[in-house]
C-alpha angles and dihedrals in degrees: 000000000000091000090050091054092049091049092052091049091048093047093048094051092043092053094044094052094044094050090047089058094045093049090054092081097182094053092041095054094039090057089052102040104037097065091043090054090045094053091046091049093052091047090054096042095050100036094097130099120312126246111291093225118103113226119213125184118214126208118189130001117324112234114241093235095052102121095185089079090068096057110120123242094031120122111202120209118197119219126183114245094253090060096066091116091053091049091050091050090053088051091052089052093048091243086120123037097204141001119215111200106190092173090064097030092238140116126207128211134180109238090206094057119086089203091056091054092050092049090048089060092045090052091050089054092049091052094051109058124187119234124229090255092056095254120127112262124202116245119241115277090251089064097052104099128172117233125242125183132210132181128219145142121252118251113229121213090247090056089053098043101043095082088052094051093048089047091050091051090048091051096052094040093049102041099040095031091057106025098041094044095051091049088052090050089053093047093048094049097249092123091048090059092046088054089068090059128077091254112128123217090244092053092048094047094048092047091053090048094048093049093050091045092057093045095049094043091053091045092050092048090050093049093047094045097047095046092043090059090065103027102036099215121215108259114178097157138058122290092219090055089050090049091050095054088045092055092050091046091052093047093050093052092045089054091054090053091050092053091054091046096049095089112000116114102182122077090205092055091045091051092049095048093046090051088049088061102034099050096055089042090053092050099042104038099077094250098142103009138024121258091208093116097037124117115274092246090056091051090049092051091047090059089066093065119085090214089064092056093046094049092044093048094045092050091049090054096044102038104026102031092239119179132212094281093055094051096038092104090056093047092044092054092047092048095049092046091050094050093048095047094045089054092049093048093049092048095047097038117125126189093211 
């Protein structure tokens, strides 16, 4: 009987909050259209020619007499020997144009990349020197490398950035859509009236979280589906795995909004504090650019933010074909963060 009462309370609050959002037509359509326009804008802005530098990954020590390293317009990227698999994966995705593995006396190209084919010919020229008398001269033994070939589709910037844009939309919709609204309820006296009812803080908090979860999931699916019709995103993984990491990402960001909303009475203060969290999260979560070359302290700080783990997990699924096992650390972090923050928000929640 007691469970039935709690369920009816939960269902009533869930329905009320969801219908409030749907009836607000301007907010409803803005949440749908803004991320679609943003993805389309990025696709248009970054659909031009690629960088004219060739990028070559190096494995092992480069011999001193290897003349290929002096060819202009080539950007060399050093990889430790144990990262051969990572270097090959970058070659498959056209993020590298060639991999030189001096430890195995081989070089790898992508036969679907025009840059790889050009570099292959440059390398052949570097390994076949011409003597002073015009006769062909054999290159030093250190320059004689066997060829290996891989195949892979190029990753466009829009493929890379779309998880970040969806994550950004999720973050703002969750944190402001929950935190800001509850503060407004408190300021307008709605929570004061609810205090006189049998509704518990935990029931109220979970109903708000569930309503926002459904809204943001449907919004994210809409944005992804509509933009994918025209842009055909790379999707090497499983859609259910992508949906799972999305659900955990949404819940974690909802829980942050609930913590801020548990006591704050002023909408201005709530807006300021939410911006204080969202803006660093937006800049340090790899939404628009990679943190690969950032300082170690920046990378460490970025691991605190749930948006980082969502974007990282979603990109692994979409671009690398990762399964549940590969993204389990990201999901685990998001799940633990959500549970901890929901508990904190329910314990610190005040009706007035």
